[in-house]
C-alpha positions in Angstrom: 250.4 143.6 73.1 253.4 144.2 70.8 253.9 141.6 68.1 257.2 140.1 67.0 258.0 138.1 63.8 261.4 136.9 62.6 262.5 134.8 59.6 265.6 133.2 58.3 265.6 130.8 55.3 265.5 130.7 51.6 262.4 132.8 50.9 262.1 136.6 50.5 262.4 137.5 54.2 260.9 140.9 53.8 257.7 139.5 52.3 257.5 136.8 55.0 257.9 139.4 57.8 255.6 142.0 56.4 252.9 139.2 56.0 253.5 138.2 59.6 253.1 141.8 60.8 249.7 142.0 59.0 248.7 138.8 60.8 249.7 140.3 64.1 247.7 143.4 63.8 245.0 142.0 66.0 247.3 142.3 69.0 246.9 146.0 68.9 249.6 148.5 67.9 250.4 152.1 67.0 253.5 151.7 64.9 255.4 149.0 62.9 258.9 148.3 61.7 261.2 145.8 60.0 265.0 145.2 60.0 266.6 143.1 57.3 270.0 142.0 56.0 270.8 143.3 52.6 274.2 143.4 50.9 276.0 142.7 54.1 274.3 145.4 56.2 271.2 145.6 58.3 268.6 148.1 57.1 265.7 149.4 59.1 262.3 150.8 58.0 259.7 152.1 60.5 256.5 153.9 60.4 253.9 155.3 62.9 250.4 154.0 62.2 249.2 150.9 60.4 251.3 148.2 58.8 250.1 149.4 55.4 252.1 152.6 56.0 255.2 150.4 56.3 254.2 148.4 53.2 254.3 151.7 51.2 258.0 151.9 51.8 258.6 148.8 49.7 256.3 149.6 46.8 259.2 150.8 44.5 262.0 148.8 46.1 262.2 145.3 47.5 265.8 144.5 48.4 267.0 140.8 48.4 267.0 139.5 51.9 266.8 136.1 53.6 266.9 137.1 57.2 264.6 139.8 58.9 262.8 140.7 62.1 259.7 142.8 62.4 257.5 144.4 65.1 254.2 146.0 65.8 254.4 148.3 68.8 251.8 149.2 71.4 253.2 152.1 73.3 254.2 151.8 77.0 257.4 153.8 77.4 257.3 156.8 75.0 254.5 158.1 72.9 253.6 156.5 69.5 256.1 157.9 67.0 258.5 156.7 64.3 261.4 157.4 66.6 260.0 155.1 69.3 258.9 152.4 66.8 260.9 149.2 66.7 263.4 147.8 65.6 266.0 149.7 67.6 269.7 149.8 66.7 273.0 150.1 68.6 275.6 150.2 66.0 275.4 146.7 64.4 273.0 145.2 67.0 269.3 145.5 66.1 266.4 144.2 68.3 262.6 144.1 68.7 261.0 143.7 72.1 257.7 143.0 73.7 257.4 143.7 77.5 258.4 146.2 80.1 261.9 146.6 81.6 261.4 147.5 85.2 265.0 148.7 86.0 265.5 150.5 82.7 266.2 153.9 84.3 269.0 152.5 86.4 270.5 150.7 83.4 270.1 153.8 81.2 272.1 155.9 83.7 274.9 153.4 83.6 274.9 153.2 79.9 274.9 157.0 79.4 277.9 157.2 81.8 279.7 154.7 79.5 279.0 157.0 76.5 275.9 155.4 74.9 273.5 157.9 73.3 269.8 157.2 73.4 267.6 158.2 70.4 264.2 157.1 71.7 262.0 157.3 74.9 261.6 153.5 75.0 262.9 151.0 77.6 263.8 148.7 74.7 266.8 150.8 73.7 268.5 149.9 77.0 268.5 146.2 76.0 269.9 147.0 72.6 272.8 149.0 74.0 273.5 146.3 76.6 273.7 143.6 74.0 276.0 145.8 71.9 278.2 146.3 75.0 278.8 142.6 75.3 278.9 141.9 71.6 282.3 143.4 71.1 284.0 140.2 72.2 281.2 137.7 72.0 278.9 136.0 69.5 275.3 137.4 69.5 273.8 134.6 71.6 276.5 135.1 74.3 276.1 138.8 74.3 272.3 138.4 74.7 272.9 136.0 77.7 275.2 138.5 79.4 272.9 141.4 78.7 269.8 139.8 80.0 271.4 139.0 83.4 271.2 142.7 84.1 267.6 143.1 83.1 264.5 142.9 85.4 261.0 142.8 84.0 259.0 141.0 81.3 260.3 140.5 77.8 260.4 138.7 74.6 263.1 139.8 72.2 264.5 139.0 68.8 268.0 140.2 68.1 270.3 140.2 65.0 273.9 141.3 64.6 275.1 142.9 61.4 278.3 140.7 61.6 276.3 137.5 61.8 274.1 137.3 58.7 271.5 134.6 58.8 271.3 134.4 62.6 268.3 135.4 64.9 268.5 135.1 68.6 265.3 135.1 70.7 264.7 135.0 74.5 261.6 135.2 76.7 260.6 135.9 80.2 256.9 136.4 81.0 256.1 137.3 77.4 255.2 134.8 74.7 257.6 133.7 72.0 257.4 130.6 69.8 259.4 129.1 66.9 258.0 127.7 63.7 260.0 124.9 62.0 260.2 124.6 58.3 262.3 122.8 55.7 265.6 124.8 56.0 263.7 127.8 57.2 262.7 129.0 60.7 260.3 131.5 62.1 260.2 133.4 65.5 257.0 135.1 66.6 255.0 136.2 69.6 252.0 134.3 68.3 251.4 131.4 66.0 249.2 133.2 63.5 252.2 135.2 62.4 253.6 132.3 60.5 251.2 129.4 60.4 250.5 129.8 56.7 254.1 128.6 56.3 254.7 126.3 59.3 252.4 124.3 61.7 255.2 122.6 63.7 255.8 124.9 66.7 258.2 125.0 69.6 256.9 127.2 72.5 259.6 128.8 74.6 259.4 128.8 78.4 260.6 131.6 80.7 264.3 131.8 80.8 264.8 130.0 77.5 266.7 131.2 74.4 266.6 130.1 70.8 269.3 130.6 68.2 268.1 130.2 64.6 270.6 129.8 61.7 270.7 128.0 58.4 272.0 125.0 60.3 268.8 124.7 62.4 267.4 125.7 65.8 269.1 125.4 69.1 267.2 126.0 72.4 269.1 126.6 75.6 268.7 128.1 79.0 270.0 131.6 79.6 273.0 129.9 81.2 273.7 128.2 77.9 272.6 124.6 78.8 271.0 122.9 75.7 267.3 121.9 76.1 265.5 119.2 74.1 262.2 120.7 73.1 259.3 118.8 71.5 257.4 120.6 68.8 253.6 120.8 68.8 251.6 120.4 65.6 249.0 123.1 65.2 245.8 121.9 63.7 244.4 125.3 62.6 244.3 125.8 58.9 245.6 129.1 57.4 242.1 129.9 56.1 240.9 130.1 59.7 242.8 133.3 60.1 241.3 134.8 56.9 238.1 136.8 56.6 236.6 134.3 54.1 234.4 136.8 52.5 233.2 138.6 55.7 233.7 142.3 55.9 235.4 142.0 59.3 237.1 139.4 61.4 234.6 140.1 64.3 231.6 139.3 62.1 233.3 136.1 60.8 234.1 135.0 64.3 230.5 135.7 65.5 229.3 133.4 62.7 231.9 130.8 63.5 230.4 130.2 67.0 228.3 127.1 66.0 231.4 125.4 64.7 233.5 126.5 67.6 231.0 125.2 70.2 230.6 121.9 68.3 234.4 121.5 68.3 234.6 122.3 72.0 232.0 119.6 72.7 233.5 116.9 70.4 234.8 113.9 72.4 234.2 115.4 75.8 231.4 113.0 76.8 229.5 109.9 75.9 226.1 110.6 74.4 225.1 107.0 75.2 226.0 106.9 78.9 226.4 110.6 79.9 229.9 109.9 81.3 232.4 112.6 80.9 235.7 111.9 79.1 238.0 113.0 81.9 241.1 112.5 79.8 239.8 115.2 77.5 239.0 117.3 80.5 242.6 117.0 81.7 241.8 116.0 85.3 241.2 112.6 87.0 238.1 111.4 88.8 239.8 111.2 92.2 241.1 114.8 91.8 237.6 116.0 90.9 236.1 114.3 93.9 238.5 115.7 96.4 238.1 119.4 95.5 236.9 121.5 98.4 236.7 124.9 96.8 237.2 126.4 93.4 238.8 129.7 92.5 238.2 131.0 89.0 240.4 133.9 87.7 240.3 135.7 84.4 240.4 139.2 82.8 238.0 141.1 80.6 235.4 139.0 78.7 236.9 135.8 80.2 236.0 137.1 83.7 232.3 137.3 82.6 232.6 133.6 81.6 234.1 133.0 85.0 231.0 134.6 86.7 228.8 132.3 84.7 231.0 129.3 85.7 230.4 130.2 89.3 226.6 129.9 88.9 226.9 126.7 87.0 229.4 124.9 89.3 227.7 125.9 92.5 224.2 124.9 91.2 225.2 121.7 89.5 228.1 120.4 91.6 227.4 122.3 94.9 231.1 123.3 95.3 231.8 126.8 96.6 233.3 129.0 93.9 235.1 132.3 94.3 235.6 134.5 91.2 238.3 137.1 90.9 239.7 139.4 88.3 243.3 138.1 87.9 245.0 141.5 88.4 243.2 141.8 91.8 243.7 138.2 92.9 247.5 138.3 92.4 248.0 141.3 94.6 245.9 140.2 97.6 246.7 137.4 100.0 244.0 134.7 99.1 243.4 131.7 101.3 244.0 128.9 98.8 244.9 125.4 99.9 246.0 122.0 98.7 242.5 120.6 98.1 241.4 123.7 96.2 241.3 124.0 92.4 242.2 127.2 90.6 240.7 127.6 87.2 242.4 130.1 85.0 240.4 131.2 81.9 242.4 132.8 79.1 241.8 132.9 75.3 245.4 133.4 74.4 247.0 131.6 77.2 249.5 134.5 77.6 247.6 137.0 79.8 250.2 138.4 82.2 248.0 138.7 85.3 246.4 135.3 84.8 249.8 133.6 84.4 251.0 135.2 87.6 248.0 133.9 89.5 248.6 130.4 88.2 252.2 130.4 89.4 251.2 131.7 92.8 248.5 129.1 93.2 250.9 126.3 92.3 253.4 127.7 94.8 250.8 127.4 97.5 250.1 123.8 96.6 246.7 124.2 94.9 245.9 122.4 91.6 245.6 124.5 88.6 243.4 124.0 85.5 243.7 126.2 82.4 240.7 126.8 80.2 242.5 128.0 77.1 242.3 128.2 73.4 245.9 127.9 72.3 247.7 124.6 72.4 251.2 124.9 74.0 250.6 128.4 75.4 252.2 129.6 78.6 248.9 129.0 80.6 248.7 125.4 79.4 252.3 124.8 80.4 251.7 126.3 83.9 248.7 124.1 84.6 248.2 120.7 86.0 245.2 120.2 83.7 244.2 121.9 80.5 240.7 122.2 79.0 241.2 123.4 75.4 238.3 125.3 74.0 239.1 124.6 70.3 237.7 127.9 69.0 240.4 128.3 66.4 242.3 131.6 66.1 240.4 134.6 67.2 241.7 137.6 65.4 239.2 140.3 66.3 240.2 142.1 69.5 236.7 141.9 71.0 236.3 138.2 72.0 233.2 136.5 70.7 233.6 132.8 69.8 236.2 132.3 72.5 233.7 133.5 75.1 230.9 131.2 74.2 233.3 128.3 74.0 234.5 129.1 77.5 231.0 129.0 78.8 230.5 125.7 77.1 233.7 124.4 78.7 232.6 125.5 82.1 229.3 123.8 81.8 231.0 120.6 80.9 233.3 121.0 83.9 230.3 121.6 86.1 228.6 118.4 84.9 231.9 116.4 85.5 232.1 117.8 89.0 228.4 117.1 89.6 228.8 113.5 88.5 231.9 112.9 90.5 230.3 114.2 93.7 227.0 112.5 92.9 225.0 115.7 93.1 223.6 114.8 89.7 223.0 111.4 88.1 223.8 110.4 84.5 220.2 111.1 83.5 220.5 114.8 84.4 224.0 114.8 82.8 222.6 113.3 79.5 219.8 115.8 79.4 222.2 118.8 79.8 224.5 117.2 77.1 221.6 116.8 74.7 220.8 120.5 75.3 224.4 121.4 74.6 224.4 119.4 71.3 221.4 121.5 70.2 223.1 124.8 70.9 225.0 125.2 67.6 221.8 124.8 65.6 220.0 127.4 67.9 222.9 129.8 67.3 222.4 129.3 63.6 218.8 130.3 64.0 219.9 133.5 65.8 222.5 134.3 63.1 219.8 133.9 60.4 218.1 137.0 62.0 221.2 139.2 61.6 219.3 141.7 59.5 216.8 142.2 62.3 219.6 143.1 64.7 221.1 145.5 62.1 217.7 147.2 61.9 217.7 147.8 65.7 221.3 149.0 65.5 220.2 151.6 62.9 217.7 153.0 65.4 220.1 153.2 68.3 223.6 153.9 67.0 223.4 157.6 67.9 222.6 157.0 71.6 225.3 158.2 74.0 224.7 155.8 76.8 223.2 152.3 77.3 222.3 150.2 80.3 222.1 146.4 80.2 220.1 144.5 82.9 220.1 140.8 83.6 219.4 138.5 86.6 221.1 135.4 87.8 223.0 133.5 85.2 222.2 136.3 82.7 223.7 139.1 84.8 227.2 138.4 83.5 225.8 138.6 79.9 224.6 142.1 80.8 228.2 142.9 81.7 229.4 141.3 78.5 226.9 143.1 76.3 227.9 146.4 77.8 231.6 145.6 77.4 231.2 144.7 73.8 229.4 148.0 73.1 232.2 150.0 74.9 235.0 148.2 73.1 233.6 148.3 69.6 231.6 151.6 69.5 233.1 153.8 72.2 229.6 154.4 73.6 229.4 154.4 77.4 227.5 151.4 78.6 227.0 149.7 82.0 225.8 146.3 82.9 223.8 145.8 86.1 221.9 143.0 88.0 218.2 143.7 87.5 217.7 143.8 91.2 220.1 146.7 91.5 218.2 149.0 89.2 216.4 150.9 92.0 219.8 151.3 93.8 221.1 153.9 91.4 220.8 153.2 87.7 217.0 154.1 87.6 218.1 157.8 88.1 219.6 157.7 84.6 216.4 156.7 82.7 214.9 159.1 80.3 213.5 159.0 76.8 217.1 159.1 75.3 218.4 156.1 77.2 218.2 152.6 75.7 217.9 149.9 78.4 218.7 146.4 77.2 216.9 143.6 79.1 217.8 140.0 79.1 214.4 138.5 79.5 214.3 134.7 78.6 211.8 132.5 80.3 213.4 131.1 83.5 213.4 131.2 87.3 213.6 135.1 87.5 211.6 135.9 84.4 208.7 137.6 86.3 211.1 139.9 88.2 212.7 140.9 84.9 209.3 141.8 83.5 208.7 144.1 86.6 212.0 145.8 85.8 210.9 146.4 82.2 207.6 147.9 83.4 209.5 150.3 85.7 211.7 151.5 82.8 208.8 151.8 80.4 206.8 153.9 82.9 209.7 156.4 83.0 210.0 156.8 79.3 213.1 154.7 78.7 213.7 152.9 75.4 213.2 149.2 76.1 215.3 146.7 74.1 214.3 143.2 75.0 216.0 139.9 74.3 213.3 137.3 74.6 212.2 133.8 73.5 210.1 133.5 70.3 206.4 134.0 70.9 206.7 136.0 74.1 203.9 138.5 73.6 204.0 139.8 77.2 207.5 141.3 76.9 206.9 142.2 73.2 204.0 144.5 74.2 206.3 146.4 76.7 209.3 146.7 74.3 210.3 149.3 71.7 212.8 147.0 70.1 213.0 143.2 70.2 215.7 140.6 69.6 214.8 136.9 69.7 216.5 133.7 70.9 215.2 130.1 70.8 213.9 128.4 74.0 216.6 126.6 76.0 217.6 125.1 79.3 218.2 128.1 81.6 221.8 126.9 82.1 222.4 127.5 78.4 220.5 130.8 78.0 223.7 132.9 78.4 225.3 131.3 75.3 222.3 132.2 73.2 221.6 135.6 74.6 225.1 136.9 74.0 225.0 136.4 70.3 222.5 139.1 69.4 224.4 141.4 71.8 227.6 140.7 69.9 225.8 141.5 66.6 224.3 144.6 68.0 227.6 146.0 69.1 229.2 145.0 65.8 226.5 146.8 63.7 226.5 149.9 65.9 230.3 150.1 65.6 230.1 149.8 61.8 227.4 152.5 61.6 229.6 154.8 63.7 232.6 154.2 61.4 234.6 152.5 64.1 237.4 150.0 63.5 235.6 147.0 64.9 238.5 144.6 64.5 241.1 146.8 66.1 239.4 149.2 68.5 241.5 152.2 69.6 243.8 151.7 72.6 243.0 147.9 72.9 245.2 144.9 72.4 244.1 141.3 71.9 246.6 139.8 74.3 247.6 141.8 77.4 251.0 140.2 77.9 252.3 143.0 80.2 250.8 144.7 83.3 
């Protein structure tokens, strides 16, 4: 959601923080601001809209500053406006904040009674005034500790005090915050991409931890003031991985990065000679795998679609019952989850609030927890007993693409490991699936080489007002994902359905204006899908078919065709989703949409 970046050191702090804000744009936001020390005072600049509006304020003036904090805001309390934009000030105290303060009305009433005047509609201003209240007789870090004892909710904050130049204090609870270590310089951010062009050595803060950054170094403590020894993590991403590298948009770049992302996800996970899984890389032991009685998979958004595919794969290959839930639903019901159950949490960022809450609850009930995650050191990885890193590299586009296909790849590897451990498959079957997996990057390259064909279809369909996506079995979640991508990127209404449900309602929508996208690869339910196509065709609907090369039967029934190479049915979803990603991308571009930062959406949903 909101993005935080802070810097103290020898460089031009304003430039570092503005660059960090640009790198945090993918999180989604409606306003941006910066606070910086200059000539013994703290100055604030804020603007509604994009970071570029903030940059304009520094075109003719760039004050000298070596300590600054910045923020991109995604509105929760109070409408998007310059007045509600961060940073917020209370006399000499200035803060930025990500999260939601649950008891802010109660705190606000008390502060108003004490004479504090509020100038915004945000809950953040409550924290600012509280810190000011305690700063009169305390150092900044002690004032923050005292203030946060009064606060209930989720938060990550960065605070500065006009009387303490060169110092930044950060604290987190249920909202991400990390520290970048440099040579005599230090960074504080809600996400690593904000500073990784300057630092790759990162300390991830846990809930209830505080960091104090000064010229003398970094001190991490509890909120009670007890020092904590924290090990830094070395981030292997290169700065270029977060650049567009000649692509028009991050989304297109990340679609084209999928062969590399999947190859990296596969690397070292199994032995091509023996078929044995590298359980150390999987993050869970053989005995643990063999004792699992039931698996729960929880996720949100696109990751939930990967979870649905994981259910099919694990139940079919390993014969273990799997239950899939949207994390926000799972956390508020009373699930029956026990000691020999495994909860698999899927999250690209590792910071999704609902998914993290489920992980904590599952561990409290005694279940083991595995995180399928893309970010080393993230909150999800720290709240898990085992971690399966997807190695996609930073995903900047709000609509997930390469993270999704890497998640499916990871879940298939998990299914194979479970199948081997329970002797439901032998090494011969495992090796065949692994060989198929190794061929997937090249097959995706073949699909990407037909990008212009997808763009041609997009040009025919971009004015449509509604779409239906239909798939069966393993490909039903891809119908959901295709529809979601179109909704996210183009703002066209789209629905994904199981093919067998078409006669139970969706068929009523079919007319000559409605494109119906069919996932029709050869496989166990292929003939039933062909029957669905014929039903739509006979009612005048526009048929868009995703099919294997050379399939003349479906081609004759289709108005528009998109092709994928032949594959093992278990791997068809990874291939089928790529043309759908491209279709959504090209339709979005043709409609003039901001495909990297769709309206109202944030990359990481770190608050409820």
